[in-house]
C-alpha positions in Angstrom: -75.3 -39.1 85.0 -76.7 -38.1 88.6 -79.4 -41.0 89.7 -81.4 -40.9 92.8 -83.6 -43.6 93.3 -86.5 -42.9 96.4 -87.9 -46.6 97.9 -89.3 -48.7 100.6 -86.9 -51.5 99.6 -83.5 -48.8 99.9 -83.0 -49.9 103.6 -82.5 -53.7 103.0 -80.2 -55.4 100.4 -80.0 -53.2 97.3 -77.6 -55.1 94.7 -80.1 -56.1 93.0 -81.1 -52.2 92.3 -78.0 -50.5 92.4 -75.7 -53.5 90.6 -72.7 -51.8 88.7 -74.3 -48.2 88.9 -73.7 -45.4 90.9 -77.1 -45.2 91.9 -77.9 -43.5 95.2 -80.4 -45.1 96.9 -82.5 -43.1 99.4 -85.0 -44.8 102.2 -88.6 -43.6 101.6 -89.5 -44.4 105.6 -93.1 -44.1 104.5 -94.6 -45.6 101.4 -94.3 -43.5 98.0 -98.5 -44.3 97.9 -99.4 -40.6 98.5 -97.9 -37.9 100.0 -97.2 -36.9 103.7 -95.5 -35.0 106.1 -92.8 -37.5 106.2 -92.8 -38.4 102.7 -92.9 -34.9 101.6 -89.3 -34.1 103.0 -87.6 -37.5 102.2 -88.7 -36.7 98.5 -87.7 -32.8 98.9 -84.8 -34.1 100.3 -83.9 -36.0 96.7 -84.7 -33.4 94.8 -82.0 -31.3 96.1 -79.5 -34.4 96.2 -79.9 -34.5 92.7 -80.2 -31.0 91.8 -77.0 -30.4 93.7 -75.4 -33.5 91.8 -77.0 -31.7 88.0 -74.8 -28.2 88.7 -71.9 -29.9 89.8 -72.1 -31.8 86.7 -73.1 -28.7 84.5 -69.9 -26.9 86.5 -67.1 -29.7 85.9 -68.4 -31.1 82.1 -65.7 -29.9 80.4 -62.9 -32.9 80.4 -59.5 -31.6 81.0 -57.3 -30.9 77.9 -54.8 -32.9 80.1 -56.7 -35.5 80.8 -54.8 -39.1 80.3 -56.9 -41.7 79.0 -58.5 -44.4 81.4 -57.5 -48.2 81.8 -59.6 -50.7 84.2 -58.0 -53.2 86.3 -59.5 -56.2 88.5 -58.0 -56.8 91.5 -58.3 -59.2 94.4 -56.5 -59.4 97.7 -54.5 -61.8 96.6 -53.1 -59.8 93.7 -52.6 -57.0 95.0 -49.1 -56.8 94.7 -49.3 -57.4 90.8 -51.7 -54.5 90.7 -50.0 -52.0 92.3 -46.6 -52.5 90.5 -48.9 -52.2 87.3 -50.2 -49.0 88.4 -47.1 -47.9 89.4 -46.0 -48.3 85.8 -48.8 -47.1 83.8 -49.5 -43.8 86.3 -47.6 -41.2 84.0 -49.4 -42.2 80.8 -53.2 -43.3 82.3 -55.7 -43.4 85.0 -55.8 -46.4 86.7 -59.2 -47.3 88.0 -58.8 -50.3 89.9 -62.3 -52.6 91.0 -62.3 -55.6 92.7 -63.1 -58.2 91.5 -66.3 -58.9 93.9 -68.7 -60.1 91.2 -70.0 -56.7 91.0 -66.3 -55.1 90.9 -66.1 -56.9 87.5 -69.5 -55.9 86.4 -68.8 -52.1 87.1 -65.4 -52.2 85.1 -67.1 -53.7 81.9 -70.1 -51.2 82.3 -67.7 -48.1 81.8 -66.1 -50.1 79.1 -69.5 -50.5 77.3 -69.8 -46.5 78.2 -67.1 -45.9 76.3 -65.3 -44.5 79.0 -61.9 -46.8 79.2 -59.4 -46.9 76.3 -58.2 -50.3 77.4 -58.4 -53.0 80.0 -55.8 -55.1 82.7 -58.1 -57.9 83.3 -55.5 -59.6 85.6 -58.3 -61.1 88.1 -60.6 -62.8 86.9 -61.6 -65.0 89.9 -65.1 -63.7 89.5 -65.5 -66.9 87.1 -64.7 -69.5 89.9 -67.5 -68.2 92.0 -70.0 -68.4 89.2 -69.1 -71.8 87.7 -69.2 -73.6 91.7 -71.6 -71.4 93.2 -69.3 -68.5 95.4 -70.6 -65.7 96.4 -68.9 -63.5 94.0 -70.0 -64.4 91.3 -69.5 -62.8 87.7 -72.4 -63.3 85.1 -72.8 -65.2 81.7 -71.9 -62.0 80.0 -68.6 -61.7 81.4 -65.7 -60.4 78.9 -68.8 -59.4 77.0 -68.1 -56.0 77.0 -64.3 -56.3 75.2 -66.3 -58.8 72.9 -68.7 -55.3 71.9 -66.5 -52.7 72.6 -63.3 -54.4 71.0 -61.2 -52.3 72.9 -57.6 -53.4 73.9 -57.9 -56.5 76.2 -55.0 -57.7 78.6 -56.2 -60.4 80.7 -55.1 -63.2 83.3 -55.9 -65.4 85.6 -55.7 -63.7 88.4 -57.0 -65.8 92.1 -58.4 -68.4 89.5 -57.8 -70.9 92.4 -60.1 -69.7 95.0 -64.0 -69.9 95.1 -65.5 -67.4 98.0 -68.0 -68.3 100.7 -68.9 -67.0 103.7 -68.9 -68.1 107.1 -67.1 -71.8 107.1 -71.5 -73.1 107.8 -72.3 -71.8 105.2 -70.4 -73.8 102.3 -72.1 -76.3 100.2 -71.7 -80.0 101.9 -70.8 -81.0 98.4 -67.5 -79.3 99.1 -67.2 -80.5 102.9 -63.8 -82.3 102.2 -62.3 -79.7 100.2 -59.2 -77.7 100.9 -60.2 -74.0 102.3 -58.8 -70.7 104.0 -60.6 -69.1 106.5 -59.9 -65.6 105.3 -61.8 -64.3 108.6 -65.3 -65.1 110.2 -67.1 -63.8 107.3 -65.0 -65.1 104.2 -64.1 -68.5 103.4 -61.9 -69.6 100.6 -61.9 -73.1 98.4 -59.0 -74.4 96.6 -60.0 -75.4 93.0 -59.5 -78.4 91.8 -57.8 -79.3 88.0 -61.5 -80.8 87.2 -63.0 -77.3 88.1 -60.2 -75.3 86.7 -60.3 -77.3 83.0 -63.9 -76.4 82.7 -63.0 -72.5 83.9 -60.1 -72.6 81.2 -62.6 -74.0 78.4 -64.9 -71.3 79.2 -62.6 -68.1 79.5 -61.0 -69.4 76.6 -63.8 -69.5 74.2 -65.3 -65.8 75.4 -61.4 -64.6 74.4 -62.0 -66.4 71.1 -65.2 -64.6 70.6 -63.1 -61.1 71.2 -62.1 -59.5 68.0 -60.3 -56.6 69.1 -56.6 -56.6 70.2 -55.7 -59.0 73.0 -53.4 -60.6 75.4 -53.5 -63.2 77.9 -50.9 -64.1 79.9 -50.5 -67.1 82.3 -48.0 -67.0 85.3 -46.9 -70.7 85.5 -45.5 -69.8 89.1 -48.7 -69.2 90.6 -51.8 -67.6 90.2 -52.1 -65.9 93.8 -50.6 -65.2 96.8 -51.9 -68.0 98.5 -50.9 -70.4 95.2 -47.3 -70.1 95.7 -44.3 -73.0 97.4 -45.3 -73.4 100.8 -48.8 -71.7 100.6 -52.1 -73.6 101.4 -53.4 -72.8 98.2 -50.2 -74.3 95.9 -51.2 -76.7 93.4 -49.1 -76.9 90.6 -51.5 -80.0 88.6 -54.6 -77.6 89.3 -52.6 -75.0 88.0 -51.6 -76.8 85.0 -55.2 -78.2 84.2 -56.1 -74.6 83.5 -53.1 -73.3 81.7 -53.5 -76.5 79.4 -57.6 -76.0 79.0 -57.2 -72.1 78.1 -53.9 -72.9 75.4 -56.3 -76.2 73.9 -59.2 -74.1 73.3 -57.5 -70.4 73.1 -57.1 -69.7 69.1 -54.4 -67.6 67.8 -54.4 -65.0 65.3 -53.2 -62.1 64.1 -54.5 -59.8 67.2 -55.4 -62.6 69.9 -51.7 -63.5 71.7 -51.6 -66.2 74.4 -48.5 -65.3 76.9 -46.9 -68.4 78.8 -44.9 -66.6 81.5 -42.6 -68.8 84.1 -43.1 -65.9 86.8 -45.9 -65.8 89.7 -48.8 -63.5 89.3 -47.4 -61.0 91.8 -43.8 -60.9 90.8 -42.1 -57.8 89.1 -41.3 -59.5 85.7 -45.0 -60.1 85.2 -46.2 -57.0 86.2 -43.6 -55.4 83.5 -44.7 -58.4 81.2 -48.7 -57.0 81.7 -47.3 -53.5 80.7 -45.3 -54.6 78.1 -48.5 -56.8 76.7 -50.9 -53.6 76.8 -48.4 -51.1 75.5 -48.1 -53.5 72.4 -51.3 -53.4 71.2 -51.9 -49.5 73.1 -49.0 -48.1 72.6 -49.7 -44.8 74.7 -45.8 -43.3 74.4 -45.1 -43.4 70.6 -48.9 -42.1 70.1 -47.8 -39.2 72.7 -44.9 -38.7 70.1 -46.4 -38.3 67.1 -49.3 -36.0 68.4 -46.4 -33.5 69.7 -44.8 -33.7 66.3 
């Protein structure tokens, strides 16, 4: 649905107003109390923009008969190779919608799921949980995974980039973390390695959210590493921290006929792991077989 918001705060940080929605915000320039020569022009521009979007929406309202179902995927820079390989395998059967796991990215994907616009999800990169629990800047909220609990759509998940908390410039890192292991991605982004204790806490929280899902679930644990920085020779390589994460998830995860935990010996960015993720989706949402039956 087209949405235009004209506001005197639109020239600042609008995250609280836009959130995960496609709201177009316009700065009102003058206050919206009363009309003047400036506000009349700004309001007219907003009205014309909305009218144009409504005309286009009416024209494009018919969904093509051959439209592919949409699958949502979460990605971060350090899990990009994994998602690229998965997308390449899925594109013949799905329209792949990739969301950058920056806090609002996860919320955007879940909003689409709640709106009935996703057939399934491969939530490979759940790193927003790190920032939520440790005070990073790309934080999820407490409703992370909630859309999949509510909608029961097929869900494949993993622990991508749970080795890192995201902060701004190095001098913005809270004092309590000063002696931790860091990677300065660039002058504006500082990454902090998560500890075994933090991973255990995250693992329990994630498992409890997965247990609330009553739709088909496959959750994959990549024993070879959870991000590009978590590999032999890389600065976040810490098998002990990873093991604490995997053990906590396994301990609290409730296996059932529809909910399976899958341990993989591979790194998350390996071709083998990408193939396993696609196979997991096929097991709970078999598109090829469905298409063959429909054809007959």
